[in-house]
N, C-alpha and C positions, 0 to 999 in steps of 0.2 A: 306276371305283370302284363304281358301281352295277351290279348284275347283271341286272336285268330292264328291258325296254324301257319299261314303264309308268312307271318312276321316273326316266327320263332328263331329262325336261323340268322340272327343278327350278330355283329361283332361282339356285342356284350354277352350274348348267349355262348358264343364260341369261346370267349375268354373264360367264362365260368367252367365250361367243360374241360378246358386245358388245365386250369388250376385243380379241378377235382381229380383229373387223371394223375396229376403229379402227387396227389395225396394218397390215394388208394387205387391200385391197379384194377382194371375191369374184371379181373378174375374173381373178385369178391362175389360176383354174381353167382358163382357156383355154390355158394352157401345160402343163397336166398337173400333175405333182407339184410341191409347193412347192419353190422353189430352195434349195439347200444350199451351204454354204461349200465351196470347192475342197479336195479331199483332198490334193493337192500344193500347197505354199505358192505363192501367186501374188503376195503382197505381204508387207510386214512385219507382225509381231504383237508387241506388248509382252507381257512376262511379268506376269501379273496374279494376285495371290494374295489372295482375299477372306477377311475374317474372318467370324465368325458374324453373322447378322442377329438383332438383339435388339429387344425392346419394353421401354421404360423408362417409368416413371410419375414425373412431376415436378409439384411444387406451384407453381402460378403465382400471379399477382396475385389478391388476394381470397381466397386459400386454396383455389381450385379445382384439382383434379387434371386433368392432361392427359397423354395417352400419345403416345409418339414411337417410330418405328422408327429404329434406327441401325446402322451397319456400318462397320468399319474395313477398310483394304486396304493392300497393298504393291504398288507398280508399279515394274518395272525395265525399262530399255531395254537389250536384248541384241541389237539388230538390226544392229550394226556401224557405226551413225552416229547423230548427234543427231536427235531427233524432236520436233516441236512437239506438246505434250500439252494438249489442251482437251477433257476428257472430259465426257460427259453421262450421268447415272445416272437412270433412270426406274424407278419402282416401280408395279406394277399389282396389283390384287386380282381375285378371281373375281366381284366385284360390279360390275366395270366401272370401277373407279377407276384413274386414271392421274395420277401425281404426279412432279414433278421434285425431285431432292434439293436441299435448302436452301430451297425455296419454302415460305413460311408458317412459317419457323423463325426465332425471334428470336435476337439476339446473346446474350442472357442464357441461353437454353436451350443454345446451342452451348457457351458457356463452362462451364456447369455439368456437361455431359457430359464435356468435356475434363478438367475437374478431377477427376471421378470416375475416369476412365481412367488418369490419372497417367502419361501417356506424352509426354515432352517433344518427341518426334519427330513427333507427329501434327500434320497441317496441315488446315485447312479447304479445301474443294474449290476455291474461287476462288484460293487461294494456290498451288495446283499448276499453274495455267494458265501455259504458257510452254515454253521449250526443256527437254527432258529429256535429259540427257547420257547417253552410252552407258557401260555398265559396272555391275557389281554394286554397287560402292561409291557409286553415284549413285541407288540406289533410294530412293523416297520413300513415306511413309506418309500416308494420308488418312482423314478422317472424313466420313461421309455421314449426313444426318439427314432424315427425312420425318415430318410430323405424321400421326398415326393418324386415319383418317376413320371408316368403318364398322367395327364390331367383330364383326358377324355374318358372318364370312368363313371360308373353308376353305383358301384358297391365296393365297400372296403371291409374286410374281416380281420380281426385280431385273434390269434390262437395262443393261449397261455398254457405252456407245458411245464410240468414239474410241480403242480399243485396237488397232486394225488398219487397214491401208490398203486392205484388200480391199473391193470393192463390186461389185454387179451391177445393171444397168439392165434392167428388164423392161417389157413392154407389157401393159397390162391394160385391161379394158373397164369404164368407170364404170357402176355398177349403176343410177344414177338417170338419167343422160343418154344412156348407150349409147355415148359417145365413147371412142375408144382413147387412153389416156394412158401416158406413160412414168413409172415410179416407180423411184427409186434405193433399193436395199436394201443396207445396210451390215453388214459382219461384226460381230456383236455377241455379247458373252458373256451367256448367260442363266443365272440362278440361281433355281431353283424351290424353294419352301418350302411344307410342309404345316403346318396348325395343329391339333394334337390338343388338345381342350379349349378353355378360355378363352384369348382373345388376350392379355389382361393378367393375369398371375398376381400377386396383391397382394404377396406376400412377395418373390418374385424380382424383380419390376419395380421395387421400391423401392431396390435396391442397384445391381447392374450391369445389370439387365434380364433378361427371360425370353428364352431362346434358342429360335428357331424352327428346327425340323429341316430341313436342306437335303436334298432328295431328288434333285436333278439339277443338274449344272453342265456346260454345253457351249456350243460356238460355234453360232450360227444366223445366217441372213440376215434382217434385219428393217428395216422403215421406222420411223424415229423417230416416236413417236406423241404424246408430251406437248407437244412444241413446236407440232405442228399444231393440237392442241386449244387451246393457249394463244393461237395466232394467231386461231383462230375466235372464241374468247371475247373477245379484244381487239376484233375487228371488230364483234361483236355489241354490245359495250359502247360503241364509238364510234357505232354506228348508233342505240342508245338515247339517247345523249347528244345527238346531232343532232336526234332527234325531240323531246326535251325542250326543246331550245333553240328549235326551230321553233314548238312549242306556246306557249312563253313569249313569243316575239316576236309571234305571232298575237294573244295576249291583250293585249299592250301596245298593238298597233296598233288593236285594237277599242276600247280605252279612249280 
């Protein structure tokens, strides 16, 4: 988007770099170009038809406004046999944010958006987990919601994992330890969106939500990122809790 070299190192660019590093370690470079999905089908793919990504503003407890991304989709199994469907939907921004659909979203928020959409066939993500029967008549519609974090962003991507059986295992060099590791990349649907103007348009966001223009939709190979981040956060939280407990125990012993 920027035309001169002097303007490349912007906060937006650095955010993209951070998100990309969280997805695939820099060691992929030792293999040359980034791996791509097979041109010829190597495994099954579900038929996935995403709706528009929107930003909606809802009034929460205490009268405070809060913004949410949401998107509907239709998934159909045309692979010739039943498939177990357990999708994961990640949303990332060019500020380095990585979020799992449904995390940080209350039941009240979900119900309010469902009521506004007035589609009795829409299901929440957890309701879709399970066997997906083969055939057009067994297609299912889902609703995805993420809380909006930072609003000073220029790009939002959604990654749909669990729509294909294709994966590749690559060997990479850990940037910190120098050790060679194996990483599993899964065939993932990527939806890229640009943000012209304000993220939350006051008038549009109050009704059905402001639509974010989709600039790209394609299959890629990608390592799931948000779950790794969640695991790291959980480990850090456990470590902090242990430290607090040890400090408390030490204090009680000294008394």
